[in-house]
C-alpha positions, 0 to 999 in steps of 0.5 A: 292805611285806614280802611274803615267806612269813613275811608270809602265813598261813591263818586262819578268819573268826570275825566280820563287822564292817561291811565288815571281816572278823575273821580268827583265826590260830594264831600258834603255827604261825607263824615270826614275826620277833623284832620280832613276838614281842610280838603278843598277839592272834591276830585280825586286822582284814581287807579283801578283794582286789577280784579275789575279787569278780570270781571271785564268791567270797563270804566268810562266818563260818567260811570258811578264808581266806589272808591277805597284806599283813599288818601285825602291828603294827596287826593288819591284813591283806588276804584274798587267797583263800578255800578251798572250803567243806565245808558251808554253813548259809544262815540263819544264814550260816556256812561249814564247819559240822560240827554244828548244835545246835538249842536248844529250851527246855521252858519260858519259852518253852514247847516248840512242836512246830511251831517245833521241827520247822521248825528240825529240818527246816531243819537236816536239809536242809543234810545237816549233823550235827544235835543237839537240845538241850532247855534249862531242864529244871529248870523242869519235872518229871522225869516231864514231861521223860521225856515230851518225850524219849520224844516226840522219840525217836518223831521220830527224835532222841536229845535232850540235856537240860540245865540251866545252873542245876543243871549238868545235862547240860552236861559231856556237851554240852561234850564233844560240842562239844570233839570237833567242829571247828565247832558252831553253836547255833541256835534260837528267841530266849530258849531260852538259846543265849547263856547257854550260850555264857557258861557255856562261856566265862565271860570273854565275858559276852555280853548276855542278856535275859529272855523277854518276859512279854507275848509269851511268847517270847524277846528278840533279844540276839545281833545277828550271828554270831561264833565262839569257841574252846572247845578246841584246834581247836574253835569254837562259834558263837552266832547270832541267834535267829529264831522261824519258819524258812522251809521251802524244798525240793522236794515230792519231797524233803520226807519225807526231812527227817523221820527217822521218815518217812525210815526207813520209806522206807528199809525199804519202797518206795511203789508209785509212784516219785514218791509224795508220801505223801498219798493215793496208792495203795500208799504205805507211810508210816504216817499215824498218826505225830504229825508227819504232819499237819505234813508234810501241811499244809506239803507242800500249801503247797509243791505250791501254790507249784510247777508242777502235780505229777503222780503217774506 
């Protein structure tokens, strides 16, 4: 097989299928031979070279890869190398994420502050830009929506409220996604992540399901992560829903994943360097804020799972 420069290129992994990788390339940037001008798809089914295993290089959706041994006719290739990642989201596993859009519904399923906090803390721990999206706002009154927005402002988040049925807030969200290289939709099952993808890209017709009336929560419809193009150079990922993200971090870092606590610690300093903001003397944290009880409860769980932690 011809292995000259015209037969190598760079692309992004958009999906995993069993032991294969679906890699999307921009064919407009390639100088293809005349016989290849009939190529209509920019997606190739790929395997990976065994040398990548020896190097310990894993490949996930979102990774930028280099392709070799390209068979344009059968749309197949081999991944020969992987670019270093700029960021990585562990659950769901997506590389080079620019924005995590946490989708939370205000009804069906009902807004759950503990669940929402778990998703937000997971996103904060990645150091990736986070956006909170409130879905299904047409199911509640404007007064109740304003209470939600005010509540989330106290948490440190400016949420974008949307309704697909009433076409409210969607244009603002589309504009945000089209200015972002790779956005990931995350959140519980049933909040409308896949419905939002279908709204943005109607030709996809991805399967959706209603909220379980018995369990009062969403039903999983997305089984794997896949990237879709929503503009020139902009991709968006639909991800499987899960209802209780695990919080994994060091006790000393935990407070910094709450914007309302983080701002207090930026503006003031506790008496002790490794204060955990419980009952230590000289702690500057306001313990009357809404999410302090959530912080305290989960902090105690972390401490119990670590070695004894002493205050200097």
